[in-house]
C-alpha positions, 0 to 999 in steps of 0.5 A, a space after each residue: 687757536 694759538 699755540 703758546 706751549 710745545 703742548 699745543 703743537 699736534 705732533 706733541 700730542 700725537 707723539 705723547 700718546 704714542 710714547 705711553 703707549 710704546 711705555 705701558 706696552 713695553 712694560 709687558 716684555 720679557 723680563 730679560 728685555 726689561 732692561 735692553 730693548 724695552 729701555 731702548 724703546 722707552 727712551 726713543 718714544 720718550 726722546 720724540 716728546 723731550 726734544 719737542 719740549 726742549 726746542 719750543 723753549 729755546 725758541 725764543 733765543 733762536 728759531 734755527 735752535 728749535 729747528 735744530 731739535 725738531 732734527 733730532 726729534 725726526 731722528 728720534 720717531 725714525 728711530 722708534 720705527 727700526 726698533 719697533 720692528 725688532 720687537 714684532 721680529 721678536 714677538 713681543 708685540 703683535 702686526 697690530 701694534 706695530 702697524 699702530 707704532 709704524 704708521 704712528 711715527 711716520 706721521 709724526 715725523 711727517 708733521 715735524 719736518 712739516 713744521 721744520 719746514 714753516 720754520 725757514 
């Protein structure tokens, strides 16, 4: 299959599905967390997707620029793994949700690193 847009990338599709799940779940956090932890997890999860999309658009000018954005996506995926631990420990998500987020963002980071490796 030919990759014509960022939406064709398996890693984008996986990250996007995770981001939607994080967004929906975080809307159920306590009101006091809606502008703190809830907002942070929503922004970090969306950052993974946004950096893939932005980097993909810039690859025509430079593969190195695409690589740089993918590295930022890896960082945001790792950040989500850390924030998900906070959500679990504070009792805002259950163990099953935490494992899904942790494993999902670990897979996304692995996929991103594989894509980065192919650009080198």
